C-alpha positions as CSV (number, residue, x, y, z in Angstrom):
1,M,10.9,-49.3,29.3
2,G,7.7,-51.2,30.2
3,K,6.9,-52.3,33.7
4,Q,8.1,-55.7,34.6
5,A,5.3,-58.2,35.1
6,R,5.1,-59.7,38.5
7,G,5.9,-63.4,39.0
8,G,7.9,-65.8,36.9
9,S,11.4,-65.1,35.8
10,R,13.0,-62.6,33.3
11,Q,14.3,-65.6,31.4
12,P,11.3,-68.1,31.2
13,D,11.7,-71.8,30.9
14,L,11.4,-73.4,27.4
15,F,9.0,-75.9,28.9
16,P,6.6,-75.2,31.9
17,R,7.7,-76.7,35.2
18,S,5.9,-79.7,36.3
19,K,3.8,-79.5,39.4
20,R,4.0,-83.2,39.9
21,P,7.6,-83.7,41.0
22,T,9.0,-87.2,41.4
23,I,11.5,-87.7,44.1
24,P,12.8,-91.0,45.8
25,I,12.1,-91.3,49.6
26,D,15.2,-92.1,51.6
27,P,14.9,-95.6,53.0
28,N,16.6,-94.4,56.2
29,H,14.0,-91.8,57.0
30,R,12.4,-92.5,60.4
31,L,8.9,-92.4,59.1
32,V,9.9,-95.0,56.4
33,L,11.5,-97.2,59.0
34,L,8.5,-96.9,61.2
35,T,6.1,-97.7,58.3
36,E,8.1,-100.9,57.4
37,E,8.5,-102.2,60.9
38,I,4.9,-101.8,62.3
39,D,2.5,-104.7,62.2
40,W,-0.3,-102.7,60.6
41,T,-2.8,-105.6,60.7
42,E,-2.5,-106.0,64.4
43,L,-2.6,-102.2,65.0
44,E,-5.7,-101.8,62.8
45,E,-7.5,-104.6,64.8
46,R,-6.7,-102.9,68.0
47,V,-8.0,-99.5,66.8
48,E,-11.1,-101.1,65.3
49,Q,-11.9,-102.6,68.7
50,I,-11.5,-99.2,70.4
51,R,-13.5,-97.5,67.7
52,M,-16.5,-100.0,67.8
53,S,-16.6,-99.9,71.6
54,K,-17.3,-96.1,71.4
55,L,-19.7,-95.9,68.4
56,K,-23.4,-96.1,68.9
57,S,-23.9,-97.6,65.5
58,A,-21.7,-99.2,62.8
59,A,-23.8,-97.6,60.1
60,G,-22.1,-95.5,57.4
61,R,-19.0,-96.0,55.2
62,P,-16.0,-97.6,56.9
63,P,-13.2,-95.2,57.8
64,H,-9.7,-95.2,56.2
65,L,-8.2,-96.7,59.3
66,R,-4.7,-97.2,57.8
67,V,-4.6,-93.5,56.8
68,L,-6.0,-92.2,60.1
69,I,-3.6,-94.3,62.2
70,G,-0.7,-93.1,60.2
71,A,-1.8,-89.5,60.7
72,L,-2.0,-90.1,64.5
73,L,1.5,-91.5,64.6
74,L,2.8,-88.7,62.5
75,K,1.4,-86.1,64.9
76,A,2.7,-88.1,67.9
77,T,6.3,-88.1,66.6
78,R,6.3,-84.4,65.9
79,D,4.2,-81.9,67.8
80,V,2.1,-80.2,65.0
81,T,-1.4,-78.9,64.8
82,W,-4.1,-80.9,62.9
83,R,-4.0,-78.4,60.0
84,E,-0.2,-78.8,59.8
85,A,-0.6,-82.5,59.9
86,E,-3.1,-82.3,57.0
87,D,-0.5,-80.2,55.1
88,L,2.3,-82.6,55.8
89,I,0.2,-85.6,54.7
90,R,-0.8,-83.9,51.5
91,Y,2.7,-82.7,50.4
92,Y,5.4,-84.4,52.4
93,A,6.5,-87.6,50.8
94,P,7.5,-89.6,54.0
95,A,4.3,-88.7,55.7
96,R,2.3,-89.9,52.7
97,Y,4.4,-93.1,52.9
98,L,3.5,-93.5,56.6
99,C,-0.2,-93.1,55.8
100,G,-0.1,-95.5,52.8
101,L,-1.1,-92.8,50.3
102,T,1.8,-92.9,47.8
103,E,-0.4,-94.5,45.1
104,T,-3.3,-92.0,45.3
105,E,-3.9,-88.2,45.3
106,W,-6.5,-88.2,48.1
107,S,-5.6,-87.2,51.6
108,P,-7.8,-86.5,54.8
109,D,-8.7,-83.0,56.1
110,H,-7.8,-81.7,59.5
111,T,-11.3,-82.2,60.8
112,T,-11.4,-85.8,60.0
113,L,-8.1,-86.3,61.8
114,H,-9.2,-84.3,64.9
115,D,-12.6,-86.3,65.1
116,F,-10.6,-89.6,64.9
117,A,-8.4,-88.4,67.9
118,V,-11.6,-87.3,69.8
119,L,-13.1,-90.8,69.1
120,L,-10.1,-92.7,70.4
121,G,-9.6,-90.4,73.4
122,E,-7.1,-90.9,76.2
123,E,-8.0,-94.5,76.7
124,G,-7.5,-95.4,73.0
125,V,-4.2,-93.6,72.6
126,K,-3.0,-95.3,75.8
127,L,-3.7,-98.8,74.3
128,I,-1.7,-97.8,71.2
129,N,1.2,-96.7,73.3
130,E,1.0,-100.0,75.3
131,Y,1.2,-101.8,71.9
132,A,4.4,-99.7,71.1
133,V,6.0,-100.5,74.5
134,K,5.2,-104.3,74.2
135,W,6.8,-104.1,70.7
136,A,10.0,-102.6,72.2
137,V,10.0,-105.4,74.8
138,D,9.7,-108.1,72.0
139,E,12.6,-106.3,70.2
140,K,14.7,-106.6,73.4
141,L,15.0,-102.7,73.4
142,A,13.1,-102.5,76.8
143,D,13.3,-104.5,79.9
144,P,10.1,-104.8,82.1
145,S,12.1,-106.6,84.9
146,V,13.5,-103.2,86.1
147,V,10.8,-100.5,86.5
148,V,10.8,-96.9,88.0
149,G,7.7,-94.8,88.9
150,D,7.0,-91.2,89.4
151,T,4.2,-88.6,89.2
152,T,4.3,-85.3,87.3
153,A,1.9,-82.5,86.3
154,Q,0.5,-81.6,82.9
155,E,0.0,-77.9,82.9
156,A,-3.1,-76.6,81.1
157,A,-3.1,-73.6,78.7
158,I,-5.0,-71.3,81.0
159,P,-4.4,-68.0,82.5
160,Y,-3.6,-67.7,86.2
161,P,-7.0,-68.4,88.0
162,N,-7.7,-65.5,90.3
163,E,-11.2,-64.5,91.2
164,M,-11.6,-61.5,89.1
165,S,-10.3,-63.2,86.0
166,L,-12.7,-66.1,86.5
167,M,-15.7,-63.8,86.9
168,A,-14.6,-61.7,83.9
169,A,-14.4,-64.9,81.8
170,F,-17.9,-65.9,82.9
171,M,-19.4,-62.5,81.9
172,G,-17.7,-62.3,78.5
173,S,-18.4,-66.0,77.6
174,V,-22.0,-65.9,78.7
175,G,-22.7,-62.7,76.7
176,R,-21.1,-64.3,73.6
177,A,-22.9,-67.7,73.9
178,A,-26.3,-66.2,74.8
179,R,-26.5,-64.1,71.6
180,R,-26.3,-67.4,69.5
181,G,-28.1,-69.8,71.8
182,G,-31.7,-69.3,70.7
183,T,-34.5,-66.8,71.3
184,A,-34.7,-67.1,75.1
185,L,-31.0,-66.7,75.6
186,K,-30.9,-63.8,73.1
187,A,-33.6,-62.1,75.1
188,F,-31.5,-62.5,78.3
189,A,-28.4,-61.1,76.5
190,D,-30.4,-58.0,75.5
191,K,-31.6,-57.4,79.1
192,A,-28.1,-58.0,80.5
193,V,-26.3,-55.5,78.3
194,A,-25.9,-53.0,81.1
195,K,-24.5,-55.6,83.5
196,F,-22.0,-56.7,80.8
197,K,-20.9,-53.1,80.3
198,S,-20.7,-52.4,84.0
199,A,-18.6,-55.7,84.5
200,K,-16.1,-54.5,81.8
201,E,-15.8,-51.2,83.7
202,K,-15.2,-52.9,87.0
203,I,-12.6,-55.2,85.5
204,R,-10.7,-52.3,84.0
205,R,-10.8,-50.4,87.4
206,Y,-9.6,-53.5,89.2
207,R,-6.7,-54.1,86.9
208,L,-5.5,-50.7,86.3
209,F,-6.5,-48.2,89.0
210,T,-7.3,-50.2,92.3
211,K,-4.1,-50.5,94.4
212,T,-5.1,-51.0,98.0
213,K,-6.1,-54.4,99.3
214,K,-9.3,-53.0,100.9
215,A,-10.5,-51.4,97.6
216,R,-9.7,-54.5,95.6
217,R,-11.8,-56.7,98.1
218,K,-14.7,-54.3,97.8
219,L,-14.6,-54.3,94.0
220,L,-14.4,-58.1,94.0
221,A,-17.5,-58.3,96.3
222,E,-19.4,-55.9,93.9
223,M,-18.4,-58.0,91.0
224,A,-19.5,-61.2,92.8
225,S,-22.9,-59.6,93.4
226,M,-23.3,-58.7,89.7
227,V,-22.3,-62.2,88.7
228,E,-24.7,-63.7,91.1
229,A,-27.6,-61.5,89.6
230,T,-26.5,-62.5,86.0
231,Q,-26.4,-66.2,87.1
232,G,-30.0,-66.0,88.3
233,Q,-31.2,-64.3,85.1
234,L,-29.3,-67.0,83.0
235,G,-30.9,-69.8,85.0
236,R,-34.4,-68.4,84.2
237,A,-33.5,-68.1,80.6
238,L,-32.3,-71.6,80.3
239,Q,-35.6,-72.8,81.9
240,E,-37.5,-70.9,79.2
241,A,-35.3,-72.3,76.5
242,S,-35.9,-75.8,77.7
243,A,-39.7,-75.3,77.6
244,A,-39.7,-73.6,74.2
245,T,-41.2,-75.7,71.4
246,R,-39.0,-74.2,68.6
247,P,-35.9,-76.4,68.3
248,I,-32.4,-74.9,68.3
249,T,-30.4,-75.8,65.3
250,K,-26.8,-75.8,64.0
251,Y,-24.5,-73.5,66.0
252,G,-27.2,-72.6,68.3
253,K,-27.0,-76.0,69.9
254,V,-23.3,-75.5,70.6
255,A,-23.9,-72.0,72.1
256,H,-26.8,-73.3,74.2
257,A,-24.7,-76.2,75.6
258,K,-21.9,-73.8,76.3
259,A,-24.3,-71.5,78.3
260,V,-25.5,-74.5,80.3
261,Q,-22.0,-75.5,81.1
262,L,-21.1,-72.0,82.2
263,H,-24.2,-71.8,84.4
264,E,-23.4,-75.2,86.0
265,T,-19.8,-74.3,86.6
266,M,-20.6,-71.0,88.2
267,K,-23.1,-72.6,90.6
268,K,-20.0,-74.3,92.2
269,L,-17.6,-71.4,91.7
270,L,-19.5,-68.6,93.1
271,P,-19.8,-70.1,96.7
272,Q,-16.0,-70.7,96.5
273,I,-15.3,-67.0,95.6
274,R,-17.8,-65.9,98.5
275,Y,-15.8,-68.2,100.8
276,W,-12.5,-66.7,99.8
277,L,-13.9,-63.1,100.3
278,K,-15.0,-64.1,103.8
279,T,-12.1,-66.0,105.1
280,G,-9.2,-65.2,102.8
281,R,-8.6,-69.0,102.3
282,V,-9.0,-71.0,99.1
283,A,-11.9,-73.4,99.1
284,V,-11.3,-77.1,98.9
285,D,-11.4,-78.4,95.2
286,K,-11.4,-74.9,93.9
287,I,-12.4,-74.5,90.3
288,V,-9.4,-73.1,88.4
289,S,-10.8,-72.9,84.9
290,L,-14.2,-71.8,83.8
291,H,-14.0,-73.7,80.5
292,I,-12.3,-76.8,81.8
293,P,-13.8,-77.3,85.3
294,E,-12.1,-80.7,85.6
295,L,-8.6,-79.0,86.1
296,Y,-7.2,-78.6,89.6
297,S,-4.3,-77.1,91.3
298,I,-1.2,-79.3,91.9
299,V,1.2,-78.3,94.7
300,R,4.8,-79.1,93.4
301,G,6.9,-77.1,95.9
302,K,9.2,-75.8,93.2
303,V,11.1,-72.5,93.9
304,S,10.0,-70.9,90.6
305,K,6.6,-72.6,90.3
306,P,5.1,-73.7,93.7
307,V,1.7,-74.5,92.2
308,E,0.8,-75.8,88.7
309,F,-2.8,-75.9,87.2
310,G,-3.7,-78.9,85.1
311,L,-3.8,-82.7,85.6
312,S,-1.7,-85.2,87.5
313,W,0.0,-88.0,85.6
314,G,1.7,-91.1,86.8
315,I,4.8,-92.2,84.6
316,T,6.3,-95.6,84.6
317,R,9.8,-96.1,83.0
318,L,11.1,-99.5,81.9
319,R,14.7,-100.1,81.7
320,G,15.8,-98.9,78.2
321,G,13.9,-95.6,78.6
322,F,10.3,-96.5,77.3
323,L,7.5,-94.9,79.2
324,L,3.9,-95.8,80.2
325,A,1.5,-93.0,81.4
326,T,-1.7,-92.9,83.5
327,M,-3.9,-89.8,83.8
328,A,-5.6,-88.8,87.1
329,W,-9.0,-87.2,86.9
330,N,-8.7,-85.7,90.4
331,R,-5.8,-84.7,92.6
332,R,-6.2,-87.6,95.1
333,E,-6.3,-90.4,92.5
334,L,-2.5,-90.6,91.8
335,V,-0.7,-89.4,94.9
336,D,2.7,-90.9,95.4
337,T,1.5,-93.3,98.1
338,K,-1.1,-94.8,95.8
339,F,0.7,-94.7,92.4
340,V,3.7,-96.5,93.9
341,M,1.4,-99.6,94.0
342,R,-0.5,-98.7,90.9
343,A,2.6,-98.7,88.6
344,V,3.4,-102.3,89.6
345,D,-0.2,-103.4,89.1
346,D,-0.2,-101.9,85.7
347,C,3.0,-103.8,84.7
348,I,1.5,-107.1,86.0
349,A,-1.6,-106.5,83.9
350,L,0.5,-105.6,80.8
351,F,3.3,-108.1,80.9
352,G,1.8,-110.8,83.0
353,K,4.4,-110.7,85.8
354,P,5.8,-108.1,88.3
355,P,9.1,-106.4,87.8
356,R,12.1,-108.0,89.4
357,A,13.4,-104.6,90.7
358,Y,11.3,-101.5,91.3
359,A,12.4,-97.9,92.3
360,Y,10.5,-94.9,93.6
361,D,11.3,-91.7,95.4
362,R,10.6,-91.2,99.1
363,G,7.1,-89.9,98.5
364,G,5.9,-93.4,98.0
365,H,7.8,-95.0,100.9
366,S,6.2,-96.7,103.8
367,L,6.8,-100.0,105.5
368,E,3.3,-101.2,104.4
369,N,4.1,-100.4,100.8
370,V,7.4,-102.2,101.0
371,A,5.8,-105.3,102.4
372,E,2.9,-105.2,99.9
373,L,5.3,-104.8,96.9
374,K,7.2,-107.9,98.2
375,K,3.9,-109.8,98.3
376,K,3.2,-108.8,94.7
377,G,6.4,-110.5,93.7
378,V,9.0,-107.6,93.5
379,Q,12.2,-109.0,94.6
380,E,14.2,-105.7,94.9
381,V,12.1,-103.0,96.3
382,G,14.0,-99.7,96.1
383,L,11.6,-97.2,97.7
384,A,13.8,-94.3,99.0
385,P,13.2,-94.3,102.7
386,R,12.1,-91.4,104.8
387,G,14.1,-90.2,107.7
388,R,16.6,-92.7,109.1
389,V,14.8,-95.8,108.0
390,A,17.1,-98.3,106.3
391,W,16.8,-99.2,102.6
392,A,15.1,-102.6,101.9
393,V,17.9,-103.6,99.5
394,A,21.6,-104.1,99.7
395,E,24.0,-101.2,98.9
396,P,25.0,-102.4,95.4
397,V,21.4,-102.8,94.4
398,K,20.5,-99.5,96.0
399,E,23.1,-97.6,93.9
400,R,21.9,-99.2,90.7
401,L,18.2,-98.5,91.5
402,V,19.1,-94.8,92.4
403,R,20.7,-94.4,88.9
404,E,17.6,-95.9,87.3
405,R,15.4,-93.6,89.3
406,A,17.4,-90.5,88.2
407,L,16.8,-91.4,84.5
408,I,13.0,-91.0,84.7
409,E,13.4,-87.3,85.3
410,A,15.1,-87.0,81.9
411,G,12.3,-88.8,80.2
412,I,9.6,-86.5,81.9
413,G,11.7,-83.5,81.0
414,T,11.8,-84.6,77.3
415,L,8.1,-85.1,77.2
416,K,7.6,-81.4,78.3
417,T,9.7,-79.9,75.5
418,N,8.2,-78.3,72.4
419,K,9.0,-81.4,70.4
420,Y,6.2,-83.5,72.0
421,G,4.0,-80.9,73.5
422,F,3.0,-82.7,76.8
423,N,2.6,-79.4,78.7
424,R,0.1,-76.7,77.8
425,P,-1.5,-78.7,74.9
426,R,-3.6,-76.9,72.3
427,T,-7.0,-78.0,73.5
428,R,-10.0,-76.8,75.4
429,S,-11.2,-80.0,77.3
430,A,-9.8,-82.3,79.8
431,E,-10.5,-85.4,77.7
432,M,-8.3,-84.0,74.9
433,M,-5.6,-83.0,77.4
434,G,-5.4,-86.7,78.2
435,A,-5.3,-87.7,74.6
436,Y,-2.6,-85.2,73.8
437,G,-0.6,-86.3,76.9
438,Q,-0.8,-89.9,75.7
439,L,0.2,-88.8,72.2
440,A,3.4,-87.1,73.6
441,V,4.3,-90.3,75.4
442,L,3.6,-92.3,72.2
443,G,5.7,-90.1,70.1
444,F,8.5,-90.3,72.6
445,N,8.4,-94.1,72.5
446,L,8.1,-94.4,68.8
447,N,11.1,-92.2,68.1
448,K,13.2,-94.1,70.6
449,L,12.1,-97.4,69.1
450,V,13.0,-96.3,65.5
451,R,16.4,-95.1,66.7
452,G,17.0,-98.5,68.5
453,L,16.0,-100.5,65.4
454,A,18.1,-98.4,63.2
455,T,21.2,-98.6,65.4
456,R,20.8,-102.4,65.6
457,N,20.8,-102.5,61.8
458,E,23.8,-100.2,61.6
459,M,21.7,-97.4,60.1
460,V,21.4,-93.7,60.9
461,A,17.6,-92.6,61.1
462,L,17.0,-89.5,59.2
463,G,14.2,-86.9,59.4
């Protein structure tokens, strides 16, 4: 008996199967409901304003804004990579319907989608999210007269930032970048081969064989001296590269820019490491990531996680569950005592009037803040008091605002699930961490909005 051929079936079809299946799209699918309810004209006008404000020139072919906005909303409603989003748009019928591609075979690639998200950035996605929240208010699904504020942390996808790990990352990254960053940097990499090899050996000894505190401190000091010498060599190589007449092209530019960024970051980090070796205390504004130096440590006081490394966010919840988000570029920008006022100011700017009732935890309480909020027009100021200070509202109002205050924790917890990907986003820059954070909030609001509209129309949203 002959060998059975691979593939196909032992009983082949009389006619070959079509590779162009025709299937109906369920009208109750959440992406279909979202597509039919959105005012695409207004949304495209908003996005075009954001895009034109960031472009240096309007030259070139106009983008497929309708498609790109649909792809952005698709990624927001389900946490997928850009490659997975490309695949969904190409082969998943509801996703093609959302992007307006049911009458064509063309679909965008993942690079185009990512570049569009980079262009919008955190500010652009935030404006789209504000559009979604105002839409929910117009539909009476959200009530801006009752507002709750809180702060949270967005963790970055970085390893724990101890001194040896940071120096190890520097030596490895500099070696890789220098070999592709032009003639001068390649010459530096060839001269520093012995240092890179010695650094690997020290890291191995530190992690596997050095047990006592004294020995570990000594090895850290040796590693710091080696990094300092490499840093000096790198600085001279960068000066030679800037004076060179032969231009760097293609990937060499990226590698050169990376070497410059590593050099500038290590200028700040090395004194902080020296300070820790000398005093045993962490320096103020300690750099926690070599590749994303804008990150910072956030003390949370949790039993399982006392410190988180990433970015601080302020979250504002409207009655009905819809969220607004604000990112802080430094740890002092959105502390509770400041964000308690900022949340109300943002609501006034967005809706034209202050909320009637406002709740916040004890971190934002002070008599000055209570008085200032009343001046802004907030009638029921429900800041949880510290110590034995009395509440500024009556008992029935207090109980109602405490219940509202508890609900914001559920919203923040949902943002941090795998469905939305607020925590530890797949990105290597603080700018895109902000964009991914706003995308998570946008997806949360859009899903909530679609469910609310479907319930009102006595439908069950699918998908």
